[in-house]
C-alpha positions in Angstrom: -40.1 3.7 4.7 -39.2 4.2 0.6 -36.8 7.0 1.7 -35.2 5.1 4.3 -34.7 2.4 1.9 -33.5 4.4 -0.5 -30.8 6.0 1.2 -29.7 3.0 2.4 -29.5 2.1 -1.2 -27.8 5.0 -2.3 -25.1 4.8 0.5 -23.9 1.0 -0.2 -23.7 2.2 -3.7 -21.2 4.6 -2.8 -19.2 2.0 -0.5 -18.9 -0.5 -3.1 -17.7 2.4 -5.6 -15.1 3.3 -3.0 -13.8 0.0 -2.9 -13.6 -0.5 -6.3 -12.1 2.3 -7.0 -9.1 1.7 -4.4 -8.7 -1.9 -5.5 -8.0 -0.4 -9.3 -5.6 2.3 -8.5 -2.1 1.2 -10.2 0.9 0.1 -8.7 3.5 2.7 -7.7 6.5 2.3 -9.5 9.5 3.1 -7.8 13.3 3.1 -8.9 15.9 2.2 -5.9 19.2 3.3 -6.2 22.1 0.7 -5.1 22.7 2.5 -1.8 19.1 2.2 -0.9 19.0 -1.0 -1.7 21.8 -2.0 0.6 20.0 0.1 3.5 17.1 -1.8 2.7 19.1 -5.6 3.3 20.9 -3.9 6.2 17.7 -2.9 8.1 15.9 -6.2 7.2 19.0 -8.1 8.5 19.6 -6.1 11.8 15.8 -5.1 12.7 13.4 -7.3 10.7 11.7 -6.6 7.8 8.8 -4.8 8.9 11.4 -2.3 9.7 12.7 -2.3 6.3 9.3 -2.2 5.0 8.4 0.7 7.0 11.3 2.7 6.2 10.9 1.9 2.4 7.1 3.2 3.1 8.6 6.3 4.6 10.8 7.3 2.2 8.3 6.4 -0.9 5.1 7.6 -0.3 2.2 6.5 -2.0 3.8 2.9 -2.0 1.4 0.3 -0.7 2.1 -2.1 2.0 1.8 -5.2 -0.2 4.0 -3.8 -2.9 6.9 -2.7 -0.2 6.5 -6.0 0.8 7.0 -7.6 -2.0 10.5 -5.3 -2.7 11.6 -6.1 0.9 11.3 -9.7 0.2 13.2 -9.6 -3.2 15.9 -8.8 -1.4 
């Protein structure tokens, strides 16, 4: 019983440590060329914001969903 409880506590600590680590990762900084900005605008207007976000994240691996959405929404 005590071993099972100890194992549960350790597992919960690992899970919570992992979620806190994911939240504290710094935002990815990217620099967009004018041509890429125009492509994002064109894709957003023609196919919608979801496609523009998907394309942006495809071209910039490591860019988070929220960050990509913010960039697309700014155009």
